[in-house]
Backbone as JSON Lines, residues from 0, in Angstrom:
{"i":0,"aa":"M","n":[71.4,10.76,79.1],"ca":[70.93,9.73,78.44],"c":[70.38,8.4,79.4]}
{"i":1,"aa":"G","n":[69.51,7.35,78.78],"ca":[69.21,6.72,79.78],"c":[69.91,5.54,79.97]}
{"i":2,"aa":"R","n":[69.91,4.5,80.71],"ca":[70.35,3.32,80.86],"c":[71.44,2.75,80.01]}
{"i":3,"aa":"N","n":[71.14,2.94,78.76],"ca":[72.23,2.33,77.21],"c":[72.6,3.53,76.62]}
{"i":4,"aa":"P","n":[73.36,4.27,76.82],"ca":[73.48,5.74,76.12],"c":[74.33,5.34,74.7]}
{"i":5,"aa":"Q","n":[75.21,4.06,74.76],"ca":[75.77,3.48,73.2],"c":[74.58,3.51,72.3]}
{"i":6,"aa":"R","n":[73.3,2.79,72.81],"ca":[72.39,2.28,71.95],"c":[71.52,3.63,71.57]}
{"i":7,"aa":"D","n":[71.13,4.53,73.21],"ca":[70.63,5.91,72.43],"c":[71.32,6.75,71.58]}
{"i":8,"aa":"A","n":[72.55,6.44,71.54],"ca":[73.43,7.19,70.66],"c":[73.01,7.06,69.16]}
{"i":9,"aa":"K","n":[72.9,5.75,68.97],"ca":[73.08,4.9,67.52],"c":[71.31,5.51,67.15]}
{"i":10,"aa":"R","n":[70.63,5.23,68.07],"ca":[69.47,5.65,67.37],"c":[68.56,6.76,66.99]}
{"i":11,"aa":"D","n":[70.07,7.89,68.22],"ca":[69.43,9.18,67.41],"c":[70.58,9.59,65.89]}
{"i":12,"aa":"A","n":[71.56,9.06,65.94],"ca":[72.2,8.95,64.92],"c":[71.1,8.69,63.48]}
{"i":13,"aa":"V","n":[70.84,7.45,63.74],"ca":[69.92,6.86,62.7],"c":[68.69,7.95,62.58]}
{"i":14,"aa":"L","n":[67.88,8.3,63.21],"ca":[67.01,9.55,63.26],"c":[67.49,10.57,62.62]}
{"i":15,"aa":"A","n":[68.95,11.31,63.12],"ca":[69.31,12.43,62.69],"c":[69.56,12.29,61.07]}
{"i":16,"aa":"D","n":[69.83,11.31,60.75],"ca":[70.26,10.69,59.02],"c":[68.48,10.76,58.47]}
{"i":17,"aa":"A","n":[67.65,10.35,59.03],"ca":[66.13,10.62,58.62],"c":[65.84,12.09,58.34]}
{"i":18,"aa":"G","n":[66.65,12.92,59.29],"ca":[65.96,14.4,59.4],"c":[65.17,14.72,60.35]}
{"i":19,"aa":"F","n":[65.23,13.45,61.78],"ca":[64.44,13.98,62.41],"c":[65.48,14.44,63.84]}
{"i":20,"aa":"K","n":[65.18,15.4,64.85],"ca":[66.06,15.53,66.03],"c":[65.56,15.03,67.56]}
{"i":21,"aa":"T","n":[66.44,14.36,68.01],"ca":[65.89,13.97,69.09],"c":[65.92,14.76,70.5]}
{"i":22,"aa":"L","n":[64.7,15.05,71.04],"ca":[64.88,15.89,72.29],"c":[65.33,14.91,73.29]}
{"i":23,"aa":"R","n":[65.54,14.65,74.44],"ca":[65.9,13.58,75.65],"c":[65.23,14.96,76.71]}
{"i":24,"aa":"I","n":[64.39,14.21,77.5],"ca":[63.88,14.76,78.32],"c":[63.46,13.69,79.34]}
{"i":25,"aa":"A","n":[63.95,14.12,80.56],"ca":[64.02,13.13,81.72],"c":[62.36,12.84,82.48]}
{"i":26,"aa":"A","n":[61.91,11.99,83.06],"ca":[60.93,11.91,83.31],"c":[60.72,12.44,84.67]}
{"i":27,"aa":"R","n":[61.56,12.55,85.23],"ca":[61.36,13.46,86.46],"c":[60.69,15.07,86.21]}
{"i":28,"aa":"D","n":[61.65,15.77,85.07],"ca":[61.41,16.81,84.75],"c":[60.0,17.14,84.24]}
{"i":29,"aa":"V","n":[58.97,16.11,83.56],"ca":[57.76,15.81,82.95],"c":[56.95,15.59,84.0]}
{"i":30,"aa":"L","n":[57.47,14.91,85.3],"ca":[56.46,15.18,86.59],"c":[56.43,16.41,87.12]}
{"i":31,"aa":"D","n":[57.52,16.85,87.29],"ca":[57.88,18.15,88.26],"c":[57.53,19.59,87.47]}
{"i":32,"aa":"D","n":[57.72,19.83,86.44],"ca":[57.49,20.91,85.84],"c":[57.37,20.7,84.22]}
{"i":33,"aa":"L","n":[56.0,20.22,83.93],"ca":[55.45,19.69,82.72],"c":[55.27,21.22,81.39]}
{"i":34,"aa":"D","n":[55.01,22.29,82.39],"ca":[54.69,23.67,81.54],"c":[56.0,24.03,81.22]}
{"i":35,"aa":"A","n":[57.28,23.68,81.64],"ca":[58.48,24.13,81.47],"c":[58.98,22.86,80.17]}
{"i":36,"aa":"V","n":[58.19,21.89,80.43],"ca":[58.97,20.69,79.57],"c":[58.12,21.17,78.05]}
{"i":37,"aa":"L","n":[56.99,21.61,78.04],"ca":[56.24,21.89,77.0],"c":[56.66,23.24,76.24]}
{"i":38,"aa":"K","n":[57.09,24.26,77.11],"ca":[57.87,25.36,76.24],"c":[59.29,25.03,75.99]}
{"i":39,"aa":"F","n":[59.77,23.99,76.43],"ca":[61.48,23.88,75.65],"c":[61.16,22.84,74.57]}
{"i":40,"aa":"I","n":[59.98,22.26,74.23],"ca":[59.43,21.33,73.18],"c":[59.22,21.87,71.96]}
{"i":41,"aa":"S","n":[58.45,23.14,72.39],"ca":[57.93,24.15,71.82],"c":[59.16,24.92,71.27]}
{"i":42,"aa":"S","n":[59.78,25.65,71.77],"ca":[61.13,26.36,71.69],"c":[62.06,25.51,70.77]}
{"i":43,"aa":"A","n":[62.07,24.43,70.97],"ca":[63.16,23.32,70.37],"c":[62.32,23.28,68.46]}
{"i":44,"aa":"C","n":[61.13,23.24,68.58],"ca":[60.39,23.09,67.22],"c":[60.07,24.44,66.51]}
{"i":45,"aa":"A","n":[60.17,25.45,67.05],"ca":[59.87,26.71,66.54],"c":[60.46,27.01,65.02]}
{"i":46,"aa":"N","n":[61.64,26.8,64.84],"ca":[62.35,26.81,63.7],"c":[62.49,26.22,63.08]}
{"i":47,"aa":"R","n":[61.92,24.46,63.0],"ca":[62.02,23.73,62.28],"c":[60.85,23.32,61.16]}
{"i":48,"aa":"P","n":[61.25,23.03,60.06],"ca":[60.36,22.79,59.09],"c":[59.1,21.62,59.79]}
{"i":49,"aa":"L","n":[57.96,21.52,59.09],"ca":[56.67,20.68,59.71],"c":[57.12,19.71,58.46]}
{"i":50,"aa":"H","n":[57.81,19.85,57.47],"ca":[57.99,18.68,56.86],"c":[59.33,18.45,55.57]}
{"i":51,"aa":"Q","n":[59.55,18.04,55.37],"ca":[60.96,17.27,54.25],"c":[60.23,17.98,52.6]}
{"i":52,"aa":"P","n":[61.22,18.65,52.74],"ca":[60.87,19.49,51.06],"c":[60.67,18.13,49.94]}
{"i":53,"aa":"A","n":[59.7,18.32,49.15],"ca":[59.47,17.21,48.04],"c":[60.76,16.91,47.51]}
{"i":54,"aa":"A","n":[61.09,15.34,46.61],"ca":[61.96,15.69,45.8],"c":[61.82,15.76,44.47]}
{"i":55,"aa":"G","n":[60.35,15.91,44.47],"ca":[59.97,16.17,43.25],"c":[58.68,15.84,43.41]}
{"i":56,"aa":"P","n":[57.93,15.46,41.71],"ca":[56.5,15.57,41.54],"c":[56.33,13.93,41.61]}
{"i":57,"aa":"P","n":[55.19,13.18,42.12],"ca":[54.91,12.02,42.69],"c":[54.92,11.48,41.43]}
{"i":58,"aa":"P","n":[55.5,10.25,40.73],"ca":[55.33,9.45,39.74],"c":[53.82,9.2,39.05]}
{"i":59,"aa":"R","n":[53.55,9.33,37.76],"ca":[52.18,9.13,38.0],"c":[52.12,7.67,37.16]}
{"i":60,"aa":"S","n":[50.55,6.85,37.42],"ca":[50.54,5.65,37.59],"c":[50.49,5.62,36.11]}
{"i":61,"aa":"G","n":[50.62,3.83,35.46],"ca":[50.6,3.64,34.27],"c":[51.59,3.88,33.7]}
{"i":62,"aa":"E","n":[52.64,4.89,34.16],"ca":[53.65,5.56,32.95],"c":[54.86,5.0,33.44]}
{"i":63,"aa":"D","n":[55.84,4.68,32.35],"ca":[57.25,4.06,32.73],"c":[58.25,5.07,31.88]}
């Protein structure tokens, strides 16, 4: 983690509650081996859905 691991963990928890997964990648890794970093990101995303399933149809305007 970065310079403030408590803040990072709290932010990660909020994002996880919203359905997001956080990937931590060191800047040095990006600079030294971008191809490996891109493969890592691609692999991490391979089995994740592209969006959250809908909770139901959207409300119709003008109807209560």
